[in-house]
All heavy atoms as an XYZ file, in Angstrom:
705
protein
N      83.362    -40.858    168.081
C      82.166    -40.960    167.188
C      82.587    -40.125    165.824
O      83.112    -39.054    165.940
C      81.086    -40.323    167.868
C      79.819    -40.268    167.031
S      78.543    -41.241    167.825
C      77.378    -41.274    166.504
N      82.307    -40.677    164.748
C      82.473    -40.083    163.460
C      81.393    -39.110    163.202
O      80.219    -39.340    163.292
C      82.512    -41.248    162.400
C      82.855    -40.813    160.941
C      84.273    -40.306    160.882
C      82.768    -42.050    160.115
N      81.834    -37.874    162.766
C      80.866    -36.844    162.335
C      81.431    -36.048    161.170
O      82.618    -36.379    160.831
C      80.394    -35.962    163.526
C      81.497    -35.043    164.130
O      82.471    -34.749    163.371
O      81.402    -34.821    165.335
N      80.836    -35.059    160.664
C      81.322    -34.370    159.547
C      82.584    -33.598    159.691
O      83.325    -33.316    158.775
C      80.212    -33.426    158.994
C      79.000    -34.082    158.415
C      77.942    -33.035    158.060
C      79.304    -34.979    157.209
N      82.904    -33.228    161.035
C      84.149    -32.465    161.261
C      85.302    -33.366    161.507
O      86.411    -32.928    161.670
C      83.957    -31.535    162.462
O      83.660    -32.324    163.676
N      85.108    -34.807    161.666
C      86.177    -35.668    161.888
C      87.154    -35.615    160.734
O      86.835    -35.623    159.532
C      85.705    -37.107    162.110
O      84.767    -37.129    163.089
C      86.719    -38.059    162.348
N      88.462    -35.545    161.092
C      89.497    -35.568    160.015
C      90.070    -37.041    159.883
O      90.283    -37.673    160.884
C      90.733    -34.579    160.492
C      91.897    -34.818    159.461
C      90.302    -33.241    160.582
N      90.005    -37.484    158.623
C      90.430    -38.763    158.280
C      91.765    -38.834    157.590
O      91.993    -37.958    156.730
C      89.333    -39.496    157.517
C      89.600    -40.877    157.214
C      88.001    -39.325    158.115
N      92.622    -39.750    157.903
C      93.801    -39.898    157.081
C      94.140    -41.376    156.988
O      93.638    -42.201    157.640
C      95.086    -39.207    157.803
C      95.428    -39.796    159.102
C      96.644    -39.201    159.633
C      97.220    -40.003    160.800
N      98.529    -39.634    161.179
N      94.953    -41.713    155.966
C      95.406    -43.115    155.647
C      96.280    -43.487    156.789
O      97.004    -42.760    157.296
C      96.088    -43.157    154.355
C      95.238    -42.997    153.168
C      96.097    -43.100    151.867
C      95.165    -42.915    150.672
N      96.006    -43.050    149.447
N      96.063    -44.794    157.256
C      96.892    -45.364    158.373
C      98.297    -45.639    157.810
O      98.500    -45.945    156.663
C      96.270    -46.696    158.744
O      97.079    -47.356    159.575
N      99.321    -45.514    158.742
C     100.585    -45.859    158.407
C     100.812    -47.340    158.271
O     101.759    -47.808    157.661
C     101.560    -45.400    159.534
N      99.832    -48.153    158.696
C      99.834    -49.639    158.633
C      99.294    -50.101    157.274
O      98.999    -51.340    157.227
C      99.044    -50.256    159.745
N      99.213    -49.284    156.312
C      98.651    -49.736    154.971
C      99.488    -49.395    153.912
O     100.363    -48.512    153.936
C      97.233    -49.195    154.740
C      97.180    -47.617    154.612
C      97.665    -47.084    153.307
O      97.459    -47.670    152.272
N      98.313    -45.934    153.257
N      99.454    -50.159    152.829
C     100.007    -49.807    151.527
C      98.919    -49.909    150.478
O      97.995    -50.819    150.643
C     101.154    -50.801    151.175
C     102.391    -50.559    152.096
C     100.900    -52.275    151.192
N      99.071    -49.227    149.443
C      98.043    -49.240    148.380
C      98.654    -49.005    146.995
O      99.759    -48.361    146.946
C      96.939    -48.327    148.641
O      97.343    -46.995    148.587
N      97.941    -49.592    145.967
C      98.421    -49.229    144.668
C      97.243    -49.455    143.702
O      96.187    -50.010    144.132
C      99.545    -50.195    144.178
S      98.963    -51.909    144.027
N      97.364    -48.876    142.466
C      96.312    -48.847    141.507
C      96.629    -50.163    140.595
O      97.742    -50.239    140.012
C      96.244    -47.629    140.627
C      95.090    -47.789    139.621
C      95.827    -46.481    141.648
N      95.643    -50.988    140.414
C      95.773    -52.165    139.445
C      94.569    -52.021    138.530
O      93.479    -52.293    138.924
C      95.656    -53.481    140.263
C      96.721    -53.718    141.383
C      96.336    -54.898    142.190
C      98.082    -53.868    140.772
N      94.866    -51.692    137.298
C      93.801    -51.517    136.214
C      92.866    -50.364    136.847
O      93.348    -49.291    137.012
C      93.149    -52.784    135.927
C      94.082    -53.731    135.268
O      94.870    -53.429    134.490
N      93.890    -55.022    135.620
N      91.619    -50.643    137.062
C      90.710    -49.712    137.386
C      90.291    -49.848    138.925
O      89.383    -49.302    139.430
C      89.523    -49.595    136.607
C      89.681    -49.284    135.164
C      88.506    -49.096    134.324
O      87.413    -49.009    134.874
O      88.699    -49.201    133.145
N      91.086    -50.665    139.605
C      90.884    -50.898    141.071
C      92.061    -50.444    141.860
O      93.210    -50.506    141.496
C      90.745    -52.451    141.183
C      90.374    -52.815    142.724
C      90.119    -54.335    142.814
O      91.154    -55.068    142.957
O      88.965    -54.675    142.739
N      91.751    -50.017    143.169
C      92.714    -49.646    144.106
C      92.826    -50.782    145.016
O      91.830    -51.206    145.684
C      92.414    -48.371    144.823
C      93.417    -48.073    145.904
C      92.292    -47.191    143.933
N      94.020    -51.370    145.173
C      94.285    -52.464    146.051
C      94.894    -51.905    147.380
O      95.880    -51.141    147.258
C      95.200    -53.520    145.489
N      94.323    -52.125    148.513
C      94.733    -51.599    149.812
C      94.908    -52.784    150.772
O      94.115    -53.590    150.875
C      93.774    -50.643    150.379
C      94.232    -49.964    151.690
C      93.316    -49.596    149.449
N      96.154    -52.777    151.446
C      96.449    -53.905    152.199
C      96.912    -53.312    153.637
O      97.770    -52.540    153.698
C      97.696    -54.725    151.673
C      98.234    -55.782    152.543
C      97.257    -56.982    152.775
C      99.621    -56.292    152.034
N      96.335    -53.820    154.694
C      96.795    -53.606    156.019
C      97.933    -54.585    156.251
O      97.658    -55.759    156.415
C      95.690    -53.819    157.049
C      96.092    -53.574    158.455
O      97.125    -54.014    158.932
N      95.334    -52.802    159.178
N      99.081    -53.985    156.425
C     100.352    -54.889    156.445
C     100.377    -55.622    157.886
O     101.129    -56.636    157.918
C     101.587    -54.067    156.119
C     101.604    -53.718    154.676
C     101.793    -52.924    157.066
N      99.722    -55.073    158.811
C      99.860    -55.586    160.164
C      98.828    -56.813    160.322
O      99.092    -57.719    161.074
C      99.607    -54.568    161.345
C     100.712    -53.490    161.334
C     100.420    -52.450    162.323
O      99.335    -52.270    162.810
O     101.315    -51.569    162.457
N      97.803    -56.740    159.724
C      96.690    -57.698    159.829
C      96.495    -58.588    158.626
O      95.690    -59.431    158.659
C      95.358    -56.998    160.093
C      95.304    -56.205    161.441
C      93.897    -55.874    161.678
N      93.785    -54.634    162.468
C      92.691    -53.910    162.618
N      91.548    -54.262    162.030
N      92.732    -52.821    163.294
N      97.161    -58.193    157.531
C      96.998    -58.993    156.274
C      95.599    -58.923    155.781
O      95.078    -59.850    155.167
C      97.586    -60.437    156.365
N      94.961    -57.705    155.889
C      93.548    -57.573    155.318
C      93.682    -56.836    154.016
O      94.469    -55.811    153.952
C      92.792    -56.705    156.333
C      92.339    -57.423    157.618
C      91.675    -56.380    158.492
C      91.562    -58.669    157.417
N      93.009    -57.263    153.096
C      93.078    -56.737    151.709
C      91.655    -56.117    151.288
O      90.640    -56.760    151.685
C      93.425    -57.754    150.739
C      93.138    -57.426    149.211
C      94.141    -56.664    148.549
C      91.971    -57.805    148.564
C      93.853    -56.254    147.264
C      91.798    -57.340    147.294
C      92.705    -56.672    146.671
O      92.477    -56.242    145.370
N      91.669    -54.934    150.781
C      90.456    -54.352    150.182
C      90.709    -54.023    148.806
O      91.790    -53.492    148.415
C      90.209    -53.011    150.939
C      89.315    -53.146    152.209
C      89.750    -53.852    153.245
C      88.110    -52.433    152.323
C      88.958    -53.955    154.440
C      87.256    -52.447    153.464
C      87.726    -53.269    154.463
N      89.745    -54.273    147.987
C      89.763    -53.881    146.598
C      88.710    -52.865    146.381
O      87.528    -52.989    146.701
N      89.028    -51.562    145.935
C      88.165    -50.454    145.950
C      87.991    -50.042    144.466
O      88.966    -49.921    143.700
C      88.738    -49.317    146.730
C      89.094    -49.618    148.192
C      89.772    -48.267    148.716
C      87.920    -49.930    148.891
N      86.698    -49.766    144.096
C      86.358    -49.252    142.806
C      85.399    -48.126    142.972
O      84.766    -47.962    144.062
C      85.818    -50.408    141.993
C      86.655    -51.536    141.647
C      85.906    -52.614    140.834
O      84.787    -52.706    140.746
N      86.808    -53.490    140.212
N      85.153    -47.432    141.922
C      84.116    -46.393    141.861
C      84.292    -45.404    142.971
O      85.332    -44.810    143.188
N      83.207    -45.188    143.775
C      83.247    -44.244    144.809
C      84.251    -44.464    145.893
O      84.894    -43.515    146.354
C      81.746    -44.032    145.415
C      81.844    -42.989    146.608
C      80.788    -43.629    144.403
N      84.454    -45.768    146.229
C      85.391    -46.121    147.189
C      86.770    -45.639    146.833
O      87.568    -45.144    147.605
N      87.129    -45.994    145.528
C      88.484    -45.648    144.976
C      88.573    -44.070    145.000
O      89.686    -43.615    145.202
C      88.645    -46.203    143.632
N      87.518    -43.448    144.579
C      87.528    -41.979    144.620
C      87.815    -41.415    145.965
O      88.635    -40.519    146.131
C      86.119    -41.436    144.078
C      85.964    -40.000    144.046
C      86.468    -39.217    142.919
C      85.399    -39.297    145.035
C      86.321    -37.897    142.918
C      85.251    -37.975    144.991
C      85.759    -37.193    143.900
N      87.147    -41.830    146.929
C      87.318    -41.405    148.359
C      88.754    -41.708    148.766
O      89.427    -40.926    149.400
C      86.292    -42.019    149.301
C      86.661    -41.719    150.765
C      84.902    -41.498    149.034
N      89.221    -42.963    148.527
C      90.601    -43.316    148.874
C      91.679    -42.297    148.335
O      92.573    -41.917    148.922
C      90.814    -44.773    148.469
C      92.216    -45.165    148.953
C      93.360    -45.272    148.218
C      92.611    -45.614    150.279
N      94.384    -45.727    149.019
C      93.899    -46.011    150.313
C      91.861    -45.731    151.472
C      94.535    -46.377    151.376
C      92.517    -46.069    152.635
C      93.836    -46.515    152.570
N      91.444    -42.078    146.991
C      92.356    -41.098    146.302
C      92.301    -39.728    147.108
O      93.407    -39.119    147.168
C      91.884    -40.859    144.921
C      92.961    -40.101    144.135
O      94.122    -40.353    144.159
O      92.446    -39.045    143.391
N      91.158    -39.297    147.493
C      91.100    -37.966    148.261
C      91.795    -37.997    149.619
O      92.047    -37.013    150.158
C      89.630    -37.558    148.465
C      88.849    -37.299    147.195
C      89.485    -36.274    146.296
N      88.988    -36.144    144.986
C      89.204    -36.885    143.955
N      89.935    -37.994    144.003
N      88.670    -36.598    142.817
N      92.108    -39.212    150.108
C      92.794    -39.269    151.387
C      94.289    -39.296    151.295
O      95.034    -39.524    152.208
C      92.328    -40.626    152.070
C      90.931    -40.647    152.557
C      90.505    -41.950    153.157
C      90.604    -39.526    153.680
N      94.845    -38.779    150.095
C      96.252    -38.570    150.008
C      96.721    -37.561    151.075
O      97.847    -37.588    151.511
C      96.627    -38.192    148.584
C      96.651    -39.249    147.571
C      97.535    -40.355    147.953
O      98.757    -40.131    148.335
O      97.127    -41.502    147.798
N      95.793    -36.699    151.337
C      96.031    -35.676    152.452
C      94.912    -35.898    153.415
O      93.790    -36.190    153.076
C      95.998    -34.228    151.970
C      97.062    -33.930    150.936
C      98.494    -33.983    151.487
O      98.565    -33.529    152.677
O      99.441    -34.303    150.837
N      95.173    -35.611    154.801
C      94.064    -35.730    155.758
C      93.019    -34.798    155.290
O      93.114    -33.766    154.752
C      94.731    -35.251    156.987
C      96.188    -35.556    156.864
C      96.457    -35.331    155.435
N      91.704    -35.281    155.550
C      90.508    -34.561    155.045
C      89.422    -34.710    156.079
O      89.270    -35.780    156.640
C      90.116    -35.040    153.729
O      88.975    -34.409    153.236
N      88.512    -33.754    156.128
C      87.367    -33.911    156.963
C      86.285    -34.731    156.225
O      86.399    -34.885    154.950
C      86.652    -32.566    157.301
O      86.184    -31.960    156.146
C      87.554    -31.600    158.044
N      85.479    -35.426    156.958
C      84.437    -36.105    156.403
C      83.515    -35.227    155.533
O      83.148    -35.608    154.375
C      83.488    -36.827    157.496
C      82.324    -37.476    156.870
C      84.373    -37.853    158.294
N      83.316    -33.963    155.957
C      82.500    -33.051    155.228
C      83.098    -32.785    153.842
O      82.415    -32.722    152.794
C      82.307    -31.708    156.002
N      84.319    -32.631    153.823
C      85.110    -32.309    152.493
C      85.037    -33.488    151.662
O      84.888    -33.332    150.414
C      86.563    -31.853    152.816
N      85.149    -34.728    152.102
C      85.082    -35.860    151.356
C      83.709    -36.037    150.777
O      83.559    -36.330    149.619
C      85.369    -37.140    152.179
C      86.797    -37.329    152.670
C      86.986    -38.460    153.671
C      87.669    -37.489    151.480
N      82.608    -35.723    151.606
C      81.190    -35.804    151.102
C      80.985    -34.694    149.970
O      80.374    -35.056    148.954
C      80.244    -35.603    152.239
S      80.188    -36.976    153.380
N      81.539    -33.595    150.195
C      81.354    -32.560    149.134
C      82.014    -32.978    147.801
O      81.478    -32.759    146.725
C      82.040    -31.216    149.569
C      81.338    -30.554    150.744
C      81.998    -29.275    151.257
O      82.847    -28.739    150.469
O      81.686    -28.899    152.351
N      83.250    -33.581    147.950
C      83.876    -34.010    146.659
C      82.988    -35.082    145.969
O      82.916    -35.139    144.791
C      85.242    -34.565    147.035
N      82.497    -36.060    146.759
C      81.657    -37.081    146.247
C      80.509    -36.524    145.534
O      80.054    -36.963    144.460
C      81.301    -38.160    147.279
C      80.244    -39.194    146.727
C      82.492    -38.922    147.766
N      79.776    -35.537    146.170
C      78.611    -34.947    145.665
C      78.930    -34.198    144.371
O      78.002    -34.198    143.456
C      77.971    -34.005    146.693
C      77.276    -34.620    147.891
C      76.923    -33.531    148.889
C      76.052    -35.416    147.503
N      80.066    -33.605    144.221
C      80.491    -32.907    143.014
C      80.687    -33.878    141.908
O      80.472    -33.581    140.665
C      81.695    -32.132    143.210
C      81.399    -30.916    144.053
C      82.686    -30.143    144.367
O      83.771    -30.400    143.745
O      82.664    -29.124    145.177
N      81.154    -35.009    142.150
C      81.624    -36.063    141.165
C      80.496    -37.030    140.724
O      80.471    -37.516    139.692
C      82.814    -36.827    141.674
C      83.466    -37.712    140.640
C      84.266    -36.926    139.568
O      84.554    -35.732    139.719
O      84.487    -37.492    138.571
N      79.586    -37.368    141.729
C      78.610    -38.496    141.519
C      77.250    -37.963    141.787
O      76.989    -37.026    142.564
C      78.939    -39.589    142.516
C      80.277    -40.269    142.236
C      81.359    -39.911    142.969
C      80.480    -41.365    141.288
C      82.615    -40.442    142.770
C      81.649    -41.949    141.094
C      82.682    -41.538    141.837
N      76.297    -38.548    141.086
C      74.863    -38.136    141.213
C      74.281    -38.955    142.409
O      73.819    -40.037    142.131
C      74.093    -38.374    139.933
C      72.663    -38.037    139.947
O      72.306    -37.095    140.752
O      71.886    -38.447    139.157
N      74.274    -38.389    143.461
C      73.791    -39.075    144.798
C      73.139    -38.034    145.669
O      73.626    -36.951    145.752
C      74.829    -39.896    145.493
C      76.041    -38.983    145.867
C      74.311    -40.663    146.645
N      72.032    -38.355    146.329
C      71.387    -37.445    147.256
C      72.335    -37.150    148.458
O      73.047    -38.059    148.869
C      70.134    -38.081    147.713
C      69.872    -39.055    146.639
C      71.163    -39.515    146.174
N      72.356    -35.992    148.954
C      73.310    -35.594    150.027
C      73.164    -36.568    151.259
O      74.249    -36.899    151.867
C      72.956    -34.096    150.403
C      72.401    -33.621    149.159
C      71.628    -34.712    148.500
N      71.965    -36.810    151.739
C      71.868    -37.684    152.903
C      72.337    -39.135    152.660
O      73.044    -39.705    153.517
C      70.384    -37.630    153.405
C      69.396    -38.338    152.436
C      68.922    -37.302    151.321
O      69.296    -36.125    151.324
O      68.117    -37.776    150.399
N      72.195    -39.585    151.470
C      72.720    -40.929    151.056
C      74.163    -40.866    151.103
O      74.911    -41.810    151.569
C      72.030    -41.445    149.765
C      72.811    -42.717    149.309
C      70.598    -41.597    149.897
N      74.744    -39.789    150.452
C      76.222    -39.700    150.315
C      76.857    -39.641    151.762
O      77.784    -40.348    151.982
C      76.545    -38.363    149.671
S      78.305    -38.045    149.623
N      76.332    -38.875    152.718
C      76.858    -38.699    154.079
C      76.865    -40.135    154.725
O      77.799    -40.505    155.316
C      76.112    -37.711    154.938
C      76.553    -36.276    154.474
C      75.923    -35.301    155.474
N      74.445    -35.223    155.413
C      73.845    -34.417    154.525
N      74.487    -33.682    153.619
N      72.514    -34.483    154.555
N      75.680    -40.752    154.685
C      75.495    -42.047    155.337
C      76.513    -43.115    154.712
O      77.138    -43.876    155.454
C      74.017    -42.588    155.107
C      73.863    -43.888    155.842
C      72.544    -44.591    155.388
N      72.587    -44.984    153.948
C      71.691    -44.866    153.071
N      70.519    -44.270    153.354
N      71.880    -45.194    151.777
N      76.508    -43.154    153.434
C      77.494    -44.188    152.850
C      78.955    -43.788    153.030
O      79.697    -44.752    153.214
C      77.095    -44.282    151.321
C      75.764    -44.825    151.051
O      75.120    -45.368    152.020
O      75.355    -44.943    149.823
N      79.323    -42.562    152.859
C      80.711    -42.161    153.172
C      81.087    -42.545    154.589
O      82.156    -43.087    154.792
C      80.951    -40.741    152.827
C      82.298    -40.303    153.278
C      80.949    -40.532    151.264
N      80.265    -42.206    155.528
C      80.620    -42.511    156.898
C      80.747    -44.001    157.172
O      81.583    -44.488    157.875
C      79.598    -41.830    157.905
C      79.702    -40.340    157.958
S      78.489    -39.734    159.195
C      79.061    -38.061    159.300
N      79.804    -44.818    156.587
C      79.807    -46.206    156.731
C      81.081    -46.760    156.155
O      81.759    -47.685    156.702
C      78.544    -46.914    156.050
N      81.453    -46.266    154.895
C      82.661    -46.642    154.240
C      83.882    -46.389    155.123
O      84.826    -47.313    155.251
C      82.782    -45.985    152.895
C      83.957    -46.262    152.056
C      84.367    -47.573    151.686
C      84.985    -45.336    151.843
C      85.479    -47.871    150.940
C      86.109    -45.677    151.051
C      86.374    -46.862    150.679
N      83.985    -45.159    155.720
C      85.123    -44.816    156.421
C      85.189    -45.605    157.783
O      86.241    -46.008    158.223
C      85.122    -43.350    156.841
C      85.265    -42.362    155.647
C      84.938    -40.898    156.068
C      86.655    -42.540    155.033
N      83.993    -45.904    158.365
C      83.976    -46.850    159.533
C      84.500    -48.170    159.175
O      85.315    -48.781    160.017
C      82.540    -46.920    160.094
C      82.089    -45.839    161.009
O      83.001    -45.221    161.631
O      80.851    -45.614    161.091
N      84.178    -48.762    158.066
C      84.691    -50.018    157.637
C      86.159    -50.043    157.394
O      86.913    -51.018    157.725
C      83.957    -50.657    156.479
O      84.214    -49.931    155.324
N      86.647    -48.926    156.797
C      88.111    -48.818    156.604
C      88.858    -48.658    157.890
O      89.943    -49.273    158.153
C      88.383    -47.573    155.686
C      88.076    -47.712    154.309
C      88.440    -46.369    153.534
C      88.711    -48.829    153.598
N      88.198    -47.954    158.902
C      88.847    -47.803    160.192
C      88.941    -49.171    161.008
O      89.885    -49.475    161.575
C      88.028    -46.841    161.048
O      88.495    -46.774    162.378
N      87.788    -49.913    160.868
C      87.788    -51.233    161.559
C      88.906    -52.180    160.954
O      89.378    -53.099    161.640
C      86.405    -51.807    161.357
C      85.335    -51.186    162.252
C      83.898    -51.667    161.966
O      83.866    -52.822    161.305
O      82.950    -51.019    162.344
N      89.181    -51.935    159.648
C      90.166    -52.775    158.995
C      91.589    -52.180    159.266
O      92.600    -52.777    158.883
C      89.923    -52.940    157.470
N      91.666    -51.055    160.002
C      93.056    -50.510    160.264
C      93.620    -49.770    159.063
O      94.843    -49.572    159.082
N      92.803    -49.397    158.103
C      93.365    -48.692    156.904
C      93.300    -47.237    156.954
O      94.042    -46.476    156.240
C      92.523    -49.079    155.699
C      92.591    -50.722    155.422
C      91.769    -51.059    154.441
C      94.023    -51.143    155.215
N      92.515    -46.577    157.894
C      92.444    -45.090    158.070
C      92.418    -44.860    159.581
O      92.001    -45.728    160.345
C      91.200    -44.423    157.358
C      91.241    -44.559    155.885
C      89.915    -44.925    158.072
N      92.839    -43.615    159.967
C      92.743    -43.232    161.309
C      91.919    -41.897    161.342
O      91.907    -41.163    160.383
C      94.096    -42.836    161.805
C      95.066    -44.049    161.896
O      94.625    -45.184    162.333
O      96.255    -43.946    161.520
N      91.207    -41.825    162.424
C      90.416    -40.658    162.717
C      91.264    -39.714    163.538
O      91.667    -40.007    164.644
C      89.054    -40.893    163.350
C      88.213    -41.800    162.584
C      87.369    -42.752    163.183
C      88.140    -41.629    161.216
C      86.611    -43.591    162.399
C      87.297    -42.465    160.429
C      86.619    -43.561    161.079
N      91.637    -38.476    162.978
C      92.574    -37.648    163.672
C      91.876    -36.807    164.816
O      92.389    -36.607    165.827
C      93.278    -36.705    162.732
C      94.185    -35.749    163.345
C      94.026    -37.524    161.633
N      90.622    -36.376    164.519
C      89.897    -35.560    165.552
C      88.401    -35.670    165.231
O      87.965    -36.148    164.191
C      90.297    -34.100    165.439
O      89.934    -33.567    164.156
N      87.643    -35.357    166.249
C      86.234    -35.391    166.120
C      85.581    -34.089    166.666
O      86.148    -33.404    167.411
C      85.587    -36.541    166.905
């Protein structure tokens, strides 16, 4: 189960690059493609190093004007969708 103490890292099964103002992420095992912009691209950039969900939320709150409860909900949902696509791994909970 994903919570604020969960450590998230990019999966070894992905490759990504920046194309203009979008981050293109590909799961090389499943051939799934994600195009990330805005907050999604911001969070992805923060995953260059493993990070807790709490630290990701703090970074988003510092950069974007969003209520804390909305930020936590949206960041967790985003990370869940990346995990389902095999683009991130949860290291601990």
